[in-house]
DRENPA-3360 file (N, C-alpha, C; in nm, 2 decimals, always signed):
BEGIN
1 = XXXXXXXX = +10.43/+10.40/+7.77/+10.47/+10.30/+7.87/+10.46/+10.16/+7.81 ~ +10.56/+10.08/+7.85/+10.55/+9.94/+7.80/+10.60/+9.85/+7.91 ~ +10.53/+9.75/+7.94/+10.57/+9.64/+8.03/+10.59/+9.52/+7.94 ~ +10.71/+9.47/+7.92/+10.74/+9.36/+7.83/+10.67/+9.23/+7.87 ~ +10.68/+9.20/+8.00/+10.62/+9.07/+8.04/+10.53/+9.10/+8.16 ~ +10.41/+9.13/+8.14/+10.31/+9.16/+8.24/+10.29/+9.04/+8.33 ~ +10.33/+9.06/+8.46/+10.31/+8.95/+8.56/+10.17/+8.96/+8.62 ~ +10.11/+8.85/+8.65/+9.98/+8.85/+8.71/+9.97/+8.90/+8.86;
9 = XXXXXXXX = +9.86/+8.96/+8.89/+9.84/+9.00/+9.03/+9.86/+8.88/+9.12 ~ +9.93/+8.90/+9.23/+9.95/+8.79/+9.32/+10.09/+8.73/+9.31 ~ +10.16/+8.77/+9.20/+10.30/+8.73/+9.18/+10.39/+8.79/+9.29 ~ +10.48/+8.71/+9.34/+10.57/+8.76/+9.45/+10.71/+8.77/+9.38 ~ +10.77/+8.88/+9.39/+10.90/+8.91/+9.33/+11.00/+8.96/+9.44 ~ +11.13/+8.94/+9.41/+11.23/+9.00/+9.49/+11.29/+9.11/+9.41 ~ +11.29/+9.23/+9.47/+11.34/+9.35/+9.40/+11.50/+9.36/+9.41 ~ +11.56/+9.41/+9.31/+11.71/+9.42/+9.31/+11.77/+9.50/+9.42;
17 = XXXXXXXX = +11.71/+9.61/+9.45/+11.78/+9.70/+9.55/+11.72/+9.69/+9.69 ~ +11.63/+9.59/+9.71/+11.57/+9.58/+9.84/+11.58/+9.43/+9.88 ~ +11.58/+9.41/+10.01/+11.59/+9.27/+10.06/+11.46/+9.23/+10.11 ~ +11.35/+9.26/+10.03/+11.22/+9.22/+10.07/+11.15/+9.16/+9.95 ~ +11.05/+9.07/+9.98/+10.96/+9.02/+9.88/+10.84/+9.11/+9.87 ~ +10.80/+9.13/+9.74/+10.68/+9.21/+9.72/+10.58/+9.14/+9.63 ~ +10.45/+9.15/+9.67/+10.35/+9.08/+9.60/+10.28/+9.19/+9.51 ~ +10.27/+9.16/+9.38/+10.21/+9.25/+9.28/+10.06/+9.26/+9.32;
25 = XXXXXXXX = +10.01/+9.39/+9.33/+9.87/+9.41/+9.36/+9.81/+9.50/+9.26 ~ +9.88/+9.56/+9.16/+9.82/+9.64/+9.07/+9.93/+9.69/+8.96 ~ +9.88/+9.77/+8.87/+9.96/+9.81/+8.75/+9.95/+9.96/+8.74 ~ +10.05/+10.02/+8.67/+10.04/+10.16/+8.64/+10.03/+10.25/+8.76 ~ +10.11/+10.23/+8.86/+10.10/+10.31/+8.98/+10.14/+10.46/+8.95 ~ +10.05/+10.55/+8.99/+10.08/+10.69/+8.97/+10.08/+10.76/+9.10 ~ +10.12/+10.89/+9.10/+10.12/+10.97/+9.22/+10.11/+11.12/+9.17 ~ +10.05/+11.20/+9.26/+10.04/+11.34/+9.23/+10.18/+11.40/+9.22;
33 = XXXXXXXX = +10.28/+11.33/+9.28/+10.42/+11.39/+9.28/+10.50/+11.35/+9.15 ~ +10.44/+11.27/+9.06/+10.51/+11.22/+8.94/+10.43/+11.26/+8.82 ~ +10.50/+11.27/+8.70/+10.43/+11.29/+8.58/+10.44/+11.17/+8.49 ~ +10.45/+11.05/+8.55/+10.46/+10.93/+8.48/+10.40/+10.82/+8.57 ~ +10.40/+10.70/+8.52/+10.35/+10.58/+8.60/+10.45/+10.48/+8.62 ~ +10.46/+10.42/+8.73/+10.55/+10.30/+8.76/+10.47/+10.18/+8.70 ~ +10.55/+10.08/+8.66/+10.49/+9.96/+8.60/+10.39/+9.89/+8.70 ~ +10.43/+9.87/+8.82/+10.36/+9.79/+8.92/+10.34/+9.86/+9.05;
41 = XXXXXXXX = +10.24/+9.82/+9.12/+10.23/+9.85/+9.27/+10.23/+9.72/+9.34 ~ +10.30/+9.72/+9.46/+10.31/+9.59/+9.53/+10.29/+9.61/+9.68 ~ +10.28/+9.50/+9.75/+10.26/+9.50/+9.89/+10.37/+9.41/+9.95 ~ +10.42/+9.45/+10.07/+10.53/+9.37/+10.13/+10.47/+9.23/+10.16 ~ +10.55/+9.13/+10.12/+10.51/+8.99/+10.15/+10.59/+8.93/+10.26 ~ +10.52/+8.87/+10.36/+10.39/+8.82/+10.36/+10.29/+8.90/+10.43 ~ +10.33/+9.02/+10.47/+10.24/+9.11/+10.55/+10.12/+9.15/+10.47 ~ +10.13/+9.20/+10.35/+10.02/+9.25/+10.27/+9.99/+9.39/+10.30;
49 = XXXXXXXX = +9.87/+9.43/+10.28/+9.83/+9.57/+10.29/+9.81/+9.61/+10.44 ~ +9.88/+9.72/+10.48/+9.86/+9.77/+10.62/+9.88/+9.92/+10.61 ~ +9.84/+9.98/+10.51/+9.83/+10.13/+10.50/+9.88/+10.17/+10.36 ~ +9.81/+10.28/+10.31/+9.84/+10.33/+10.18/+9.98/+10.37/+10.16 ~ +10.05/+10.42/+10.27/+10.19/+10.46/+10.26/+10.28/+10.34/+10.25 ~ +10.23/+10.22/+10.26/+10.32/+10.10/+10.25/+10.31/+10.03/+10.11 ~ +10.24/+10.09/+10.02/+10.23/+10.04/+9.88/+10.37/+10.07/+9.82 ~ +10.42/+9.98/+9.75/+10.56/+9.99/+9.69/+10.54/+10.00/+9.54;
57 = XXXXXXXX = +10.57/+10.12/+9.48/+10.57/+10.13/+9.33/+10.71/+10.08/+9.28 ~ +10.70/+10.01/+9.17/+10.83/+9.96/+9.11/+10.81/+9.93/+8.96 ~ +10.93/+9.93/+8.89/+10.93/+9.90/+8.75/+10.98/+9.76/+8.72 ~ +10.95/+9.71/+8.60/+10.99/+9.58/+8.56/+11.14/+9.56/+8.57 ~ +11.22/+9.66/+8.54/+11.36/+9.65/+8.54/+11.42/+9.64/+8.68 ~ +11.34/+9.66/+8.79/+11.38/+9.65/+8.92/+11.36/+9.51/+8.98 ~ +11.30/+9.42/+8.91/+11.27/+9.29/+8.95/+11.40/+9.21/+8.94 ~ +11.45/+9.15/+9.05/+11.56/+9.06/+9.05/+11.52/+8.92/+9.00;
65 = XXXXXXXX = +11.42/+8.87/+9.07/+11.37/+8.74/+9.03/+11.22/+8.72/+9.08 ~ +11.16/+8.62/+9.01/+11.02/+8.59/+9.05/+11.03/+8.48/+9.15 ~ +10.96/+8.50/+9.27/+10.96/+8.40/+9.37/+10.84/+8.30/+9.35 ~ +10.73/+8.35/+9.32/+10.61/+8.27/+9.29/+10.52/+8.35/+9.20 ~ +10.46/+8.27/+9.10/+10.37/+8.33/+9.00/+10.23/+8.34/+9.06 ~ +10.16/+8.45/+9.02/+10.02/+8.46/+9.05/+9.94/+8.38/+8.95 ~ +9.81/+8.37/+8.97/+9.72/+8.29/+8.89/+9.71/+8.35/+8.75 ~ +9.73/+8.26/+8.65/+9.72/+8.29/+8.51/+9.61/+8.20/+8.45;
73 = XXXXXXXX = +9.50/+8.26/+8.41/+9.39/+8.19/+8.35/+9.33/+8.28/+8.23 ~ +9.22/+8.23/+8.17/+9.17/+8.30/+8.06/+9.12/+8.45/+8.09 ~ +9.07/+8.46/+8.21/+9.02/+8.59/+8.26/+9.14/+8.69/+8.27 ~ +9.25/+8.64/+8.33/+9.37/+8.72/+8.35/+9.43/+8.76/+8.22 ~ +9.43/+8.66/+8.12/+9.49/+8.69/+7.99/+9.40/+8.80/+7.91 ~ +9.27/+8.79/+7.93/+9.19/+8.89/+7.87/+9.22/+9.03/+7.93 ~ +9.24/+9.03/+8.06/+9.27/+9.16/+8.12/+9.41/+9.21/+8.07 ~ +9.51/+9.12/+8.06/+9.64/+9.16/+8.01/+9.63/+9.22/+7.87;
81 = XXXXXXXX = +9.55/+9.16/+7.79/+9.54/+9.21/+7.65/+9.48/+9.35/+7.65 ~ +9.38/+9.38/+7.73/+9.32/+9.51/+7.74/+9.42/+9.61/+7.80 ~ +9.50/+9.56/+7.91/+9.59/+9.65/+7.97/+9.70/+9.70/+7.87 ~ +9.75/+9.61/+7.79/+9.85/+9.64/+7.69/+9.81/+9.75/+7.60 ~ +9.68/+9.76/+7.56/+9.62/+9.86/+7.48/+9.62/+9.99/+7.55 ~ +9.58/+9.99/+7.68/+9.57/+10.11/+7.76/+9.70/+10.18/+7.79 ~ +9.80/+10.09/+7.83/+9.92/+10.15/+7.89/+10.02/+10.21/+7.78 ~ +9.99/+10.18/+7.65/+10.08/+10.23/+7.55/+10.07/+10.38/+7.54;
89 = XXXXXX = +9.96/+10.44/+7.59/+9.95/+10.59/+7.59/+9.99/+10.66/+7.72 ~ +10.04/+10.58/+7.81/+10.09/+10.64/+7.94/+10.23/+10.68/+7.93 ~ +10.27/+10.81/+7.97/+10.41/+10.85/+7.95/+10.51/+10.76/+8.03 ~ +10.62/+10.74/+7.97/+10.73/+10.66/+8.04/+10.81/+10.75/+8.13 ~ +10.87/+10.69/+8.23/+10.96/+10.77/+8.32/+11.08/+10.81/+8.24 ~ +11.12/+10.94/+8.26/+11.23/+10.99/+8.18/+11.36/+10.99/+8.27;
% end
């Protein structure tokens, strides 16, 4: 798995095939129904979390545009560096 440009948690994006804004809340979304991981998990914006079944898994290539960037600081950059090492061993969606 590879995410070319890892966006920080809190980033709000508009997805290509949906007319909703989604706030990134996590990475490498998996499911018992899949044998791969999606790049991101997100929450509907501005509503946020209102149930496990409302979490939106999506991939980097589904992002139409960035509406607002999440916080980027030294701690976030350290996390991204570690994440890049971990995700390289996760199977890609075929």
